[in-house]
GULO-796133 format. One record per atom (N, C-alpha, C): residue number from 1; residue in one letter; atom name; y, x, z. Coordinates in nm, 2 decimals. Last residue first. Example, Ala and Ser with C-alpha at 12.3 -4.5 7.8 and 13.67 -1.06 7.14 Angstrom:
REM residues 2
fivex = 2	fimar = S	marvex = N	v = -0.22	u = 1.28	w = 0.71
fivex = 2	fimar = S	marvex = CA	v = -0.11	u = 1.37	w = 0.71
fivex = 2	fimar = S	marvex = C	v = 0.00	u = 1.29	w = 0.79
fivex = 1	fimar = A	marvex = N	v = -0.57	u = 1.32	w = 0.78
fivex = 1	fimar = A	marvex = CA	v = -0.45	u = 1.23	w = 0.78
fivex = 1	fimar = A	marvex = C	v = -0.33	u = 1.32	w = 0.78
REM end
This chain:
REM residues 118
fivex = 118	fimar = A	marvex = N	v = 9.18	u = -9.70	w = -0.14
fivex = 118	fimar = A	marvex = CA	v = 9.15	u = -9.79	w = -0.25
fivex = 118	fimar = A	marvex = C	v = 9.29	u = -9.79	w = -0.36
fivex = 117	fimar = K	marvex = N	v = 9.07	u = -9.38	w = -0.01
fivex = 117	fimar = K	marvex = CA	v = 9.19	u = -9.49	w = -0.01
fivex = 117	fimar = K	marvex = C	v = 9.17	u = -9.57	w = -0.16
fivex = 116	fimar = K	marvex = N	v = 8.74	u = -9.35	w = 0.11
fivex = 116	fimar = K	marvex = CA	v = 8.83	u = -9.29	w = 0.01
fivex = 116	fimar = K	marvex = C	v = 8.94	u = -9.42	w = 0.01
fivex = 115	fimar = V	marvex = N	v = 8.51	u = -9.25	w = 0.37
fivex = 115	fimar = V	marvex = CA	v = 8.58	u = -9.34	w = 0.30
fivex = 115	fimar = V	marvex = C	v = 8.71	u = -9.28	w = 0.22
fivex = 114	fimar = F	marvex = N	v = 8.38	u = -9.06	w = 0.54
fivex = 114	fimar = F	marvex = CA	v = 8.33	u = -9.14	w = 0.46
fivex = 114	fimar = F	marvex = C	v = 8.39	u = -9.25	w = 0.38
fivex = 113	fimar = E	marvex = N	v = 8.62	u = -8.97	w = 0.70
fivex = 113	fimar = E	marvex = CA	v = 8.54	u = -8.87	w = 0.62
fivex = 113	fimar = E	marvex = C	v = 8.42	u = -8.93	w = 0.52
fivex = 112	fimar = S	marvex = N	v = 8.68	u = -9.15	w = 0.90
fivex = 112	fimar = S	marvex = CA	v = 8.74	u = -9.15	w = 0.76
fivex = 112	fimar = S	marvex = C	v = 8.68	u = -9.06	w = 0.71
fivex = 111	fimar = K	marvex = N	v = 8.42	u = -9.36	w = 1.03
fivex = 111	fimar = K	marvex = CA	v = 8.46	u = -9.24	w = 1.03
fivex = 111	fimar = K	marvex = C	v = 8.55	u = -9.23	w = 0.91
fivex = 110	fimar = L	marvex = N	v = 8.46	u = -9.68	w = 1.15
fivex = 110	fimar = L	marvex = CA	v = 8.41	u = -9.59	w = 1.06
fivex = 110	fimar = L	marvex = C	v = 8.44	u = -9.47	w = 1.08
fivex = 109	fimar = N	marvex = N	v = 8.32	u = -9.96	w = 1.35
fivex = 109	fimar = N	marvex = CA	v = 8.43	u = -9.86	w = 1.36
fivex = 109	fimar = N	marvex = C	v = 8.36	u = -9.75	w = 1.25
fivex = 108	fimar = I	marvex = N	v = 8.33	u = -10.33	w = 1.29
fivex = 108	fimar = I	marvex = CA	v = 8.29	u = -10.21	w = 1.30
fivex = 108	fimar = I	marvex = C	v = 8.38	u = -10.10	w = 1.31
fivex = 107	fimar = S	marvex = N	v = 8.28	u = -10.69	w = 1.26
fivex = 107	fimar = S	marvex = CA	v = 8.35	u = -10.56	w = 1.34
fivex = 107	fimar = S	marvex = C	v = 8.30	u = -10.43	w = 1.33
fivex = 106	fimar = G	marvex = N	v = 8.06	u = -10.77	w = 1.02
fivex = 106	fimar = G	marvex = CA	v = 8.13	u = -10.78	w = 1.14
fivex = 106	fimar = G	marvex = C	v = 8.24	u = -10.68	w = 1.18
fivex = 105	fimar = V	marvex = N	v = 7.88	u = -10.82	w = 0.80
fivex = 105	fimar = V	marvex = CA	v = 7.82	u = -10.71	w = 0.90
fivex = 105	fimar = V	marvex = C	v = 7.91	u = -10.73	w = 1.01
fivex = 104	fimar = G	marvex = N	v = 7.98	u = -11.01	w = 0.64
fivex = 104	fimar = G	marvex = CA	v = 7.85	u = -11.01	w = 0.63
fivex = 104	fimar = G	marvex = C	v = 7.80	u = -10.88	w = 0.76
fivex = 103	fimar = E	marvex = N	v = 8.25	u = -10.83	w = 0.58
fivex = 103	fimar = E	marvex = CA	v = 8.20	u = -10.93	w = 0.59
fivex = 103	fimar = E	marvex = C	v = 8.06	u = -10.91	w = 0.55
fivex = 102	fimar = I	marvex = N	v = 8.41	u = -10.59	w = 0.85
fivex = 102	fimar = I	marvex = CA	v = 8.35	u = -10.61	w = 0.69
fivex = 102	fimar = I	marvex = C	v = 8.27	u = -10.73	w = 0.69
fivex = 101	fimar = R	marvex = N	v = 8.68	u = -10.49	w = 0.97
fivex = 101	fimar = R	marvex = CA	v = 8.59	u = -10.59	w = 0.97
fivex = 101	fimar = R	marvex = C	v = 8.55	u = -10.61	w = 0.85
fivex = 100	fimar = C	marvex = N	v = 8.74	u = -10.19	w = 1.15
fivex = 100	fimar = C	marvex = CA	v = 8.76	u = -10.26	w = 1.06
fivex = 100	fimar = C	marvex = C	v = 8.68	u = -10.38	w = 1.05
fivex = 99	fimar = A	marvex = N	v = 8.89	u = -9.86	w = 1.27
fivex = 99	fimar = A	marvex = CA	v = 8.84	u = -10.02	w = 1.30
fivex = 99	fimar = A	marvex = C	v = 8.88	u = -10.09	w = 1.20
fivex = 98	fimar = I	marvex = N	v = 8.87	u = -9.55	w = 1.24
fivex = 98	fimar = I	marvex = CA	v = 8.90	u = -9.67	w = 1.15
fivex = 98	fimar = I	marvex = C	v = 8.81	u = -9.79	w = 1.21
fivex = 97	fimar = N	marvex = N	v = 8.75	u = -9.31	w = 1.38
fivex = 97	fimar = N	marvex = CA	v = 8.91	u = -9.34	w = 1.38
fivex = 97	fimar = N	marvex = C	v = 8.93	u = -9.47	w = 1.30
fivex = 96	fimar = H	marvex = N	v = 8.49	u = -9.17	w = 1.52
fivex = 96	fimar = H	marvex = CA	v = 8.51	u = -9.29	w = 1.44
fivex = 96	fimar = H	marvex = C	v = 8.66	u = -9.34	w = 1.47
fivex = 95	fimar = G	marvex = N	v = 8.49	u = -8.96	w = 1.69
fivex = 95	fimar = G	marvex = CA	v = 8.50	u = -8.93	w = 1.55
fivex = 95	fimar = G	marvex = C	v = 8.54	u = -9.06	w = 1.48
fivex = 94	fimar = D	marvex = N	v = 8.46	u = -9.05	w = 1.96
fivex = 94	fimar = D	marvex = CA	v = 8.35	u = -9.01	w = 1.90
fivex = 94	fimar = D	marvex = C	v = 8.37	u = -8.96	w = 1.74
fivex = 93	fimar = G	marvex = N	v = 8.69	u = -9.13	w = 2.04
fivex = 93	fimar = G	marvex = CA	v = 8.66	u = -9.02	w = 2.08
fivex = 93	fimar = G	marvex = C	v = 8.54	u = -8.98	w = 2.02
fivex = 92	fimar = G	marvex = N	v = 8.92	u = -9.29	w = 1.83
fivex = 92	fimar = G	marvex = CA	v = 8.78	u = -9.28	w = 1.90
fivex = 92	fimar = G	marvex = C	v = 8.73	u = -9.17	w = 1.91
fivex = 91	fimar = D	marvex = N	v = 9.20	u = -9.42	w = 1.79
fivex = 91	fimar = D	marvex = CA	v = 9.17	u = -9.29	w = 1.84
fivex = 91	fimar = D	marvex = C	v = 9.02	u = -9.29	w = 1.90
fivex = 90	fimar = S	marvex = N	v = 9.25	u = -9.60	w = 1.47
fivex = 90	fimar = S	marvex = CA	v = 9.24	u = -9.59	w = 1.64
fivex = 90	fimar = S	marvex = C	v = 9.18	u = -9.46	w = 1.68
fivex = 89	fimar = L	marvex = N	v = 9.40	u = -9.82	w = 1.23
fivex = 89	fimar = L	marvex = CA	v = 9.34	u = -9.66	w = 1.29
fivex = 89	fimar = L	marvex = C	v = 9.33	u = -9.67	w = 1.42
fivex = 88	fimar = R	marvex = N	v = 9.25	u = -10.05	w = 1.06
fivex = 88	fimar = R	marvex = CA	v = 9.36	u = -10.01	w = 1.18
fivex = 88	fimar = R	marvex = C	v = 9.29	u = -9.88	w = 1.22
fivex = 87	fimar = I	marvex = N	v = 9.25	u = -10.22	w = 0.73
fivex = 87	fimar = I	marvex = CA	v = 9.20	u = -10.13	w = 0.82
fivex = 87	fimar = I	marvex = C	v = 9.31	u = -10.11	w = 0.94
fivex = 86	fimar = N	marvex = N	v = 9.27	u = -10.42	w = 0.50
fivex = 86	fimar = N	marvex = CA	v = 9.33	u = -10.43	w = 0.65
fivex = 86	fimar = N	marvex = C	v = 9.26	u = -10.35	w = 0.75
fivex = 85	fimar = R	marvex = N	v = 8.92	u = -10.40	w = 0.35
fivex = 85	fimar = R	marvex = CA	v = 9.07	u = -10.43	w = 0.35
fivex = 85	fimar = R	marvex = C	v = 9.14	u = -10.43	w = 0.51
fivex = 84	fimar = V	marvex = N	v = 8.71	u = -10.24	w = 0.22
fivex = 84	fimar = V	marvex = CA	v = 8.73	u = -10.27	w = 0.32
fivex = 84	fimar = V	marvex = C	v = 8.85	u = -10.30	w = 0.33
fivex = 83	fimar = K	marvex = N	v = 8.44	u = -10.24	w = -0.04
fivex = 83	fimar = K	marvex = CA	v = 8.59	u = -10.24	w = -0.02
fivex = 83	fimar = K	marvex = C	v = 8.61	u = -10.30	w = 0.13
fivex = 82	fimar = T	marvex = N	v = 8.15	u = -10.05	w = -0.09
fivex = 82	fimar = T	marvex = CA	v = 8.20	u = -10.17	w = -0.03
fivex = 82	fimar = T	marvex = C	v = 8.36	u = -10.13	w = 0.01
fivex = 81	fimar = G	marvex = N	v = 8.06	u = -9.81	w = -0.21
fivex = 81	fimar = G	marvex = CA	v = 8.15	u = -9.91	w = -0.27
fivex = 81	fimar = G	marvex = C	v = 8.19	u = -10.03	w = -0.21
fivex = 80	fimar = G	marvex = N	v = 7.74	u = -9.84	w = 0.00
fivex = 80	fimar = G	marvex = CA	v = 7.87	u = -9.76	w = -0.09
fivex = 80	fimar = G	marvex = C	v = 7.92	u = -9.81	w = -0.19
fivex = 79	fimar = K	marvex = N	v = 7.68	u = -10.07	w = 0.22
fivex = 79	fimar = K	marvex = CA	v = 7.65	u = -10.00	w = 0.10
fivex = 79	fimar = K	marvex = C	v = 7.78	u = -9.93	w = 0.06
fivex = 78	fimar = V	marvex = N	v = 7.57	u = -10.07	w = 0.54
fivex = 78	fimar = V	marvex = CA	v = 7.69	u = -10.07	w = 0.47
fivex = 78	fimar = V	marvex = C	v = 7.69	u = -9.99	w = 0.35
fivex = 77	fimar = V	marvex = N	v = 7.31	u = -10.22	w = 0.67
fivex = 77	fimar = V	marvex = CA	v = 7.35	u = -10.10	w = 0.60
fivex = 77	fimar = V	marvex = C	v = 7.48	u = -10.16	w = 0.54
fivex = 76	fimar = S	marvex = N	v = 7.14	u = -10.31	w = 0.97
fivex = 76	fimar = S	marvex = CA	v = 7.20	u = -10.35	w = 0.85
fivex = 76	fimar = S	marvex = C	v = 7.27	u = -10.20	w = 0.81
fivex = 75	fimar = S	marvex = N	v = 6.95	u = -10.29	w = 1.19
fivex = 75	fimar = S	marvex = CA	v = 6.89	u = -10.29	w = 1.05
fivex = 75	fimar = S	marvex = C	v = 6.98	u = -10.30	w = 0.94
fivex = 74	fimar = S	marvex = N	v = 7.13	u = -10.14	w = 1.46
fivex = 74	fimar = S	marvex = CA	v = 7.11	u = -10.28	w = 1.38
fivex = 74	fimar = S	marvex = C	v = 7.04	u = -10.21	w = 1.25
fivex = 73	fimar = G	marvex = N	v = 7.18	u = -9.90	w = 1.58
fivex = 73	fimar = G	marvex = CA	v = 7.15	u = -10.01	w = 1.67
fivex = 73	fimar = G	marvex = C	v = 7.12	u = -10.15	w = 1.61
fivex = 72	fimar = K	marvex = N	v = 7.45	u = -9.79	w = 1.35
fivex = 72	fimar = K	marvex = CA	v = 7.37	u = -9.75	w = 1.47
fivex = 72	fimar = K	marvex = C	v = 7.31	u = -9.88	w = 1.57
fivex = 71	fimar = I	marvex = N	v = 7.39	u = -9.85	w = 1.02
fivex = 71	fimar = I	marvex = CA	v = 7.48	u = -9.91	w = 1.13
fivex = 71	fimar = I	marvex = C	v = 7.40	u = -9.89	w = 1.29
fivex = 70	fimar = K	marvex = N	v = 7.45	u = -9.63	w = 0.78
fivex = 70	fimar = K	marvex = CA	v = 7.35	u = -9.73	w = 0.85
fivex = 70	fimar = K	marvex = C	v = 7.42	u = -9.74	w = 0.98
fivex = 69	fimar = L	marvex = N	v = 7.58	u = -9.63	w = 0.47
fivex = 69	fimar = L	marvex = CA	v = 7.60	u = -9.61	w = 0.60
fivex = 69	fimar = L	marvex = C	v = 7.52	u = -9.70	w = 0.67
fivex = 68	fimar = D	marvex = N	v = 7.63	u = -9.47	w = 0.16
fivex = 68	fimar = D	marvex = CA	v = 7.55	u = -9.59	w = 0.22
fivex = 68	fimar = D	marvex = C	v = 7.55	u = -9.55	w = 0.39
fivex = 67	fimar = K	marvex = N	v = 7.93	u = -9.38	w = 0.06
fivex = 67	fimar = K	marvex = CA	v = 7.80	u = -9.38	w = 0.07
fivex = 67	fimar = K	marvex = C	v = 7.75	u = -9.47	w = 0.15
fivex = 66	fimar = M	marvex = N	v = 8.20	u = -9.46	w = 0.08
fivex = 66	fimar = M	marvex = CA	v = 8.18	u = -9.37	w = 0.00
fivex = 66	fimar = M	marvex = C	v = 8.02	u = -9.34	w = -0.04
fivex = 65	fimar = V	marvex = N	v = 8.42	u = -9.76	w = 0.08
fivex = 65	fimar = V	marvex = CA	v = 8.29	u = -9.65	w = 0.15
fivex = 65	fimar = V	marvex = C	v = 8.23	u = -9.59	w = 0.04
fivex = 64	fimar = I	marvex = N	v = 8.74	u = -9.79	w = 0.03
fivex = 64	fimar = I	marvex = CA	v = 8.61	u = -9.80	w = -0.03
fivex = 64	fimar = I	marvex = C	v = 8.52	u = -9.68	w = 0.04
fivex = 63	fimar = V	marvex = N	v = 9.02	u = -9.94	w = 0.21
fivex = 63	fimar = V	marvex = CA	v = 8.95	u = -9.81	w = 0.16
fivex = 63	fimar = V	marvex = C	v = 8.80	u = -9.88	w = 0.12
fivex = 62	fimar = S	marvex = N	v = 9.36	u = -10.04	w = 0.24
fivex = 62	fimar = S	marvex = CA	v = 9.22	u = -10.08	w = 0.20
fivex = 62	fimar = S	marvex = C	v = 9.16	u = -9.94	w = 0.16
fivex = 61	fimar = D	marvex = N	v = 9.59	u = -10.05	w = 0.53
fivex = 61	fimar = D	marvex = CA	v = 9.53	u = -10.00	w = 0.39
fivex = 61	fimar = D	marvex = C	v = 9.39	u = -10.04	w = 0.37
fivex = 60	fimar = G	marvex = N	v = 9.66	u = -10.09	w = 0.77
fivex = 60	fimar = G	marvex = CA	v = 9.66	u = -10.20	w = 0.68
fivex = 60	fimar = G	marvex = C	v = 9.63	u = -10.17	w = 0.54
fivex = 59	fimar = D	marvex = N	v = 9.79	u = -9.79	w = 0.88
fivex = 59	fimar = D	marvex = CA	v = 9.72	u = -9.94	w = 0.92
fivex = 59	fimar = D	marvex = C	v = 9.76	u = -10.04	w = 0.81
fivex = 58	fimar = V	marvex = N	v = 9.72	u = -9.51	w = 0.70
fivex = 58	fimar = V	marvex = CA	v = 9.79	u = -9.59	w = 0.74
fivex = 58	fimar = V	marvex = C	v = 9.73	u = -9.74	w = 0.77
fivex = 57	fimar = L	marvex = N	v = 9.58	u = -9.19	w = 0.55
fivex = 57	fimar = L	marvex = CA	v = 9.56	u = -9.37	w = 0.60
fivex = 57	fimar = L	marvex = C	v = 9.68	u = -9.40	w = 0.68
fivex = 56	fimar = I	marvex = N	v = 9.66	u = -8.96	w = 0.32
fivex = 56	fimar = I	marvex = CA	v = 9.68	u = -9.00	w = 0.44
fivex = 56	fimar = I	marvex = C	v = 9.66	u = -9.17	w = 0.45
fivex = 55	fimar = N	marvex = N	v = 9.39	u = -8.80	w = 0.13
fivex = 55	fimar = N	marvex = CA	v = 9.50	u = -8.90	w = 0.14
fivex = 55	fimar = N	marvex = C	v = 9.54	u = -8.94	w = 0.28
fivex = 54	fimar = G	marvex = N	v = 9.15	u = -8.65	w = 0.12
fivex = 54	fimar = G	marvex = CA	v = 9.28	u = -8.59	w = 0.17
fivex = 54	fimar = G	marvex = C	v = 9.41	u = -8.66	w = 0.16
fivex = 53	fimar = H	marvex = N	v = 8.95	u = -8.73	w = 0.03
fivex = 53	fimar = H	marvex = CA	v = 9.01	u = -8.69	w = -0.08
fivex = 53	fimar = H	marvex = C	v = 9.14	u = -8.60	w = 0.00
fivex = 52	fimar = T	marvex = N	v = 8.83	u = -8.88	w = 0.26
fivex = 52	fimar = T	marvex = CA	v = 8.75	u = -8.77	w = 0.22
fivex = 52	fimar = T	marvex = C	v = 8.84	u = -8.69	w = 0.12
fivex = 51	fimar = D	marvex = N	v = 9.17	u = -8.94	w = 0.47
fivex = 51	fimar = D	marvex = CA	v = 9.01	u = -8.98	w = 0.39
fivex = 51	fimar = D	marvex = C	v = 8.95	u = -8.88	w = 0.33
fivex = 50	fimar = R	marvex = N	v = 9.29	u = -8.88	w = 0.76
fivex = 50	fimar = R	marvex = CA	v = 9.30	u = -8.87	w = 0.61
fivex = 50	fimar = R	marvex = C	v = 9.17	u = -8.91	w = 0.56
fivex = 49	fimar = I	marvex = N	v = 9.55	u = -8.93	w = 1.00
fivex = 49	fimar = I	marvex = CA	v = 9.41	u = -8.97	w = 0.96
fivex = 49	fimar = I	marvex = C	v = 9.39	u = -8.95	w = 0.80
fivex = 48	fimar = S	marvex = N	v = 9.78	u = -8.73	w = 1.16
fivex = 48	fimar = S	marvex = CA	v = 9.74	u = -8.80	w = 1.05
fivex = 48	fimar = S	marvex = C	v = 9.59	u = -8.81	w = 1.03
fivex = 47	fimar = G	marvex = N	v = 9.79	u = -8.54	w = 1.39
fivex = 47	fimar = G	marvex = CA	v = 9.79	u = -8.66	w = 1.39
fivex = 47	fimar = G	marvex = C	v = 9.76	u = -8.75	w = 1.30
fivex = 46	fimar = D	marvex = N	v = 10.05	u = -8.34	w = 1.19
fivex = 46	fimar = D	marvex = CA	v = 9.98	u = -8.36	w = 1.30
fivex = 46	fimar = D	marvex = C	v = 9.92	u = -8.49	w = 1.31
fivex = 45	fimar = I	marvex = N	v = 10.21	u = -8.08	w = 1.03
fivex = 45	fimar = I	marvex = CA	v = 10.17	u = -8.24	w = 1.02
fivex = 45	fimar = I	marvex = C	v = 10.05	u = -8.27	w = 1.13
fivex = 44	fimar = V	marvex = N	v = 10.48	u = -7.87	w = 1.09
fivex = 44	fimar = V	marvex = CA	v = 10.30	u = -7.90	w = 1.12
fivex = 44	fimar = V	marvex = C	v = 10.32	u = -8.06	w = 1.13
fivex = 43	fimar = E	marvex = N	v = 10.66	u = -7.68	w = 0.86
fivex = 43	fimar = E	marvex = CA	v = 10.64	u = -7.80	w = 0.93
fivex = 43	fimar = E	marvex = C	v = 10.49	u = -7.84	w = 0.97
fivex = 42	fimar = L	marvex = N	v = 10.85	u = -7.40	w = 0.81
fivex = 42	fimar = L	marvex = CA	v = 10.72	u = -7.47	w = 0.83
fivex = 42	fimar = L	marvex = C	v = 10.73	u = -7.57	w = 0.90
fivex = 41	fimar = S	marvex = N	v = 11.15	u = -7.31	w = 0.61
fivex = 41	fimar = S	marvex = CA	v = 11.08	u = -7.34	w = 0.73
fivex = 41	fimar = S	marvex = C	v = 10.96	u = -7.42	w = 0.73
fivex = 40	fimar = A	marvex = N	v = 11.32	u = -7.30	w = 0.37
fivex = 40	fimar = A	marvex = CA	v = 11.15	u = -7.21	w = 0.39
fivex = 40	fimar = A	marvex = C	v = 11.11	u = -7.22	w = 0.50
fivex = 39	fimar = S	marvex = N	v = 11.44	u = -7.63	w = 0.29
fivex = 39	fimar = S	marvex = CA	v = 11.43	u = -7.47	w = 0.36
fivex = 39	fimar = S	marvex = C	v = 11.31	u = -7.43	w = 0.35
fivex = 38	fimar = D	marvex = N	v = 11.38	u = -7.87	w = 0.18
fivex = 38	fimar = D	marvex = CA	v = 11.52	u = -7.82	w = 0.18
fivex = 38	fimar = D	marvex = C	v = 11.55	u = -7.67	w = 0.24
fivex = 37	fimar = D	marvex = N	v = 11.10	u = -7.91	w = 0.17
fivex = 37	fimar = D	marvex = CA	v = 11.17	u = -7.89	w = 0.06
fivex = 37	fimar = D	marvex = C	v = 11.30	u = -7.82	w = 0.07
fivex = 36	fimar = K	marvex = N	v = 10.88	u = -7.73	w = 0.36
fivex = 36	fimar = K	marvex = CA	v = 10.98	u = -7.82	w = 0.37
fivex = 36	fimar = K	marvex = C	v = 11.06	u = -7.80	w = 0.23
fivex = 35	fimar = A	marvex = N	v = 10.55	u = -7.68	w = 0.36
fivex = 35	fimar = A	marvex = CA	v = 10.66	u = -7.60	w = 0.35
fivex = 35	fimar = A	marvex = C	v = 10.77	u = -7.75	w = 0.32
fivex = 34	fimar = V	marvex = N	v = 10.30	u = -7.73	w = 0.59
fivex = 34	fimar = V	marvex = CA	v = 10.37	u = -7.79	w = 0.47
fivex = 34	fimar = V	marvex = C	v = 10.49	u = -7.72	w = 0.45
fivex = 33	fimar = F	marvex = N	v = 10.00	u = -7.69	w = 0.76
fivex = 33	fimar = F	marvex = CA	v = 10.10	u = -7.65	w = 0.74
fivex = 33	fimar = F	marvex = C	v = 10.17	u = -7.68	w = 0.58
fivex = 32	fimar = T	marvex = N	v = 9.77	u = -7.88	w = 0.94
fivex = 32	fimar = T	marvex = CA	v = 9.79	u = -7.83	w = 0.82
fivex = 32	fimar = T	marvex = C	v = 9.92	u = -7.78	w = 0.82
fivex = 31	fimar = W	marvex = N	v = 9.50	u = -7.91	w = 1.21
fivex = 31	fimar = W	marvex = CA	v = 9.62	u = -7.92	w = 1.16
fivex = 31	fimar = W	marvex = C	v = 9.65	u = -7.87	w = 1.02
fivex = 30	fimar = E	marvex = N	v = 9.27	u = -7.99	w = 1.43
fivex = 30	fimar = E	marvex = CA	v = 9.30	u = -7.95	w = 1.30
fivex = 30	fimar = E	marvex = C	v = 9.45	u = -7.98	w = 1.28
fivex = 29	fimar = H	marvex = N	v = 9.09	u = -7.89	w = 1.73
fivex = 29	fimar = H	marvex = CA	v = 9.23	u = -7.95	w = 1.67
fivex = 29	fimar = H	marvex = C	v = 9.22	u = -7.88	w = 1.56
fivex = 28	fimar = N	marvex = N	v = 8.87	u = -7.82	w = 1.89
fivex = 28	fimar = N	marvex = CA	v = 8.85	u = -7.89	w = 1.77
fivex = 28	fimar = N	marvex = C	v = 8.99	u = -7.93	w = 1.70
fivex = 27	fimar = C	marvex = N	v = 8.93	u = -7.63	w = 2.10
fivex = 27	fimar = C	marvex = CA	v = 8.96	u = -7.78	w = 2.12
fivex = 27	fimar = C	marvex = C	v = 8.94	u = -7.86	w = 2.02
fivex = 26	fimar = E	marvex = N	v = 8.81	u = -7.40	w = 1.97
fivex = 26	fimar = E	marvex = CA	v = 8.77	u = -7.43	w = 2.11
fivex = 26	fimar = E	marvex = C	v = 8.84	u = -7.58	w = 2.17
fivex = 25	fimar = P	marvex = N	v = 8.84	u = -7.38	w = 1.70
fivex = 25	fimar = P	marvex = CA	v = 8.70	u = -7.41	w = 1.75
fivex = 25	fimar = P	marvex = C	v = 8.71	u = -7.42	w = 1.89
fivex = 24	fimar = C	marvex = N	v = 9.08	u = -7.50	w = 1.51
fivex = 24	fimar = C	marvex = CA	v = 9.07	u = -7.44	w = 1.64
fivex = 24	fimar = C	marvex = C	v = 8.95	u = -7.47	w = 1.72
fivex = 23	fimar = I	marvex = N	v = 9.19	u = -7.46	w = 1.16
fivex = 23	fimar = I	marvex = CA	v = 9.09	u = -7.53	w = 1.27
fivex = 23	fimar = I	marvex = C	v = 9.07	u = -7.44	w = 1.40
fivex = 22	fimar = W	marvex = N	v = 9.41	u = -7.58	w = 0.89
fivex = 22	fimar = W	marvex = CA	v = 9.35	u = -7.49	w = 1.02
fivex = 22	fimar = W	marvex = C	v = 9.30	u = -7.54	w = 1.11
fivex = 21	fimar = L	marvex = N	v = 9.34	u = -7.69	w = 0.57
fivex = 21	fimar = L	marvex = CA	v = 9.34	u = -7.70	w = 0.72
fivex = 21	fimar = L	marvex = C	v = 9.32	u = -7.59	w = 0.80
fivex = 20	fimar = N	marvex = N	v = 9.31	u = -7.64	w = 0.32
fivex = 20	fimar = N	marvex = CA	v = 9.43	u = -7.65	w = 0.35
fivex = 20	fimar = N	marvex = C	v = 9.45	u = -7.69	w = 0.50
fivex = 19	fimar = G	marvex = N	v = 9.01	u = -7.43	w = 0.37
fivex = 19	fimar = G	marvex = CA	v = 9.10	u = -7.50	w = 0.25
fivex = 19	fimar = G	marvex = C	v = 9.26	u = -7.52	w = 0.30
fivex = 18	fimar = D	marvex = N	v = 9.04	u = -7.33	w = 0.68
fivex = 18	fimar = D	marvex = CA	v = 8.93	u = -7.42	w = 0.58
fivex = 18	fimar = D	marvex = C	v = 9.01	u = -7.49	w = 0.49
fivex = 17	fimar = Q	marvex = N	v = 9.10	u = -7.07	w = 0.88
fivex = 17	fimar = Q	marvex = CA	v = 9.17	u = -7.17	w = 0.77
fivex = 17	fimar = Q	marvex = C	v = 9.02	u = -7.20	w = 0.71
fivex = 16	fimar = Y	marvex = N	v = 9.08	u = -7.05	w = 1.25
fivex = 16	fimar = Y	marvex = CA	v = 9.06	u = -7.00	w = 1.14
fivex = 16	fimar = Y	marvex = C	v = 9.10	u = -7.11	w = 1.02
fivex = 15	fimar = I	marvex = N	v = 9.17	u = -6.91	w = 1.56
fivex = 15	fimar = I	marvex = CA	v = 9.20	u = -7.01	w = 1.47
fivex = 15	fimar = I	marvex = C	v = 9.15	u = -6.96	w = 1.35
fivex = 14	fimar = N	marvex = N	v = 9.22	u = -6.78	w = 1.84
fivex = 14	fimar = N	marvex = CA	v = 9.10	u = -6.78	w = 1.77
fivex = 14	fimar = N	marvex = C	v = 9.10	u = -6.94	w = 1.70
fivex = 13	fimar = E	marvex = N	v = 9.43	u = -6.84	w = 2.03
fivex = 13	fimar = E	marvex = CA	v = 9.46	u = -6.76	w = 1.90
fivex = 13	fimar = E	marvex = C	v = 9.32	u = -6.73	w = 1.82
fivex = 12	fimar = S	marvex = N	v = 9.53	u = -7.13	w = 2.18
fivex = 12	fimar = S	marvex = CA	v = 9.43	u = -7.02	w = 2.15
fivex = 12	fimar = S	marvex = C	v = 9.46	u = -6.94	w = 2.03
fivex = 11	fimar = K	marvex = N	v = 9.72	u = -7.34	w = 2.22
fivex = 11	fimar = K	marvex = CA	v = 9.76	u = -7.21	w = 2.23
fivex = 11	fimar = K	marvex = C	v = 9.65	u = -7.12	w = 2.20
fivex = 10	fimar = C	marvex = N	v = 9.63	u = -7.60	w = 2.22
fivex = 10	fimar = C	marvex = CA	v = 9.58	u = -7.53	w = 2.31
fivex = 10	fimar = C	marvex = C	v = 9.63	u = -7.37	w = 2.33
fivex = 9	fimar = K	marvex = N	v = 9.80	u = -7.69	w = 2.00
fivex = 9	fimar = K	marvex = CA	v = 9.77	u = -7.79	w = 2.10
fivex = 9	fimar = K	marvex = C	v = 9.72	u = -7.70	w = 2.21
fivex = 8	fimar = P	marvex = N	v = 9.84	u = -7.50	w = 1.81
fivex = 8	fimar = P	marvex = CA	v = 9.98	u = -7.57	w = 1.86
fivex = 8	fimar = P	marvex = C	v = 9.93	u = -7.65	w = 1.97
fivex = 7	fimar = C	marvex = N	v = 9.70	u = -7.19	w = 1.83
fivex = 7	fimar = C	marvex = CA	v = 9.68	u = -7.32	w = 1.82
fivex = 7	fimar = C	marvex = C	v = 9.78	u = -7.40	w = 1.86
fivex = 6	fimar = S	marvex = N	v = 9.85	u = -6.93	w = 1.67
fivex = 6	fimar = S	marvex = CA	v = 9.80	u = -6.98	w = 1.76
fivex = 6	fimar = S	marvex = C	v = 9.76	u = -7.15	w = 1.75
fivex = 5	fimar = S	marvex = N	v = 9.98	u = -6.83	w = 1.44
fivex = 5	fimar = S	marvex = CA	v = 9.90	u = -6.72	w = 1.50
fivex = 5	fimar = S	marvex = C	v = 9.83	u = -6.80	w = 1.62
fivex = 4	fimar = P	marvex = N	v = 9.97	u = -6.95	w = 1.07
fivex = 4	fimar = P	marvex = CA	v = 10.01	u = -6.96	w = 1.23
fivex = 4	fimar = P	marvex = C	v = 9.93	u = -6.88	w = 1.29
fivex = 3	fimar = A	marvex = N	v = 10.13	u = -6.76	w = 0.80
fivex = 3	fimar = A	marvex = CA	v = 10.02	u = -6.80	w = 0.85
fivex = 3	fimar = A	marvex = C	v = 10.04	u = -6.86	w = 1.00
fivex = 2	fimar = E	marvex = N	v = 10.42	u = -6.80	w = 0.63
fivex = 2	fimar = E	marvex = CA	v = 10.35	u = -6.74	w = 0.72
fivex = 2	fimar = E	marvex = C	v = 10.26	u = -6.80	w = 0.80
fivex = 1	fimar = M	marvex = N	v = 10.45	u = -6.83	w = 0.28
fivex = 1	fimar = M	marvex = CA	v = 10.43	u = -6.91	w = 0.39
fivex = 1	fimar = M	marvex = C	v = 10.37	u = -6.79	w = 0.48
REM end
């Protein structure tokens, strides 16, 4: 596999690899390269939201919270191990990319890095 030479979003050449992800420090864009089965060409998988283990999340999935999360502006806490059903993926500018409703807490947004697919 040939390594990418620039960011597909901003075309910056200052990119680096972190595990399976390629990261652009200038625009904070992250992407992966996967070889297609039918040919040797490379495909960029972009825009997918992944959980803490790298599983792709889609609308309607159920996830489990990995650790206790304090809710900003409240004294409530979402306990680790809480199962959240029927998530909605959103494009939160602050990194919160999962919109959901948790019983006893209400509607909140979560970061995908703190959940795993159930």
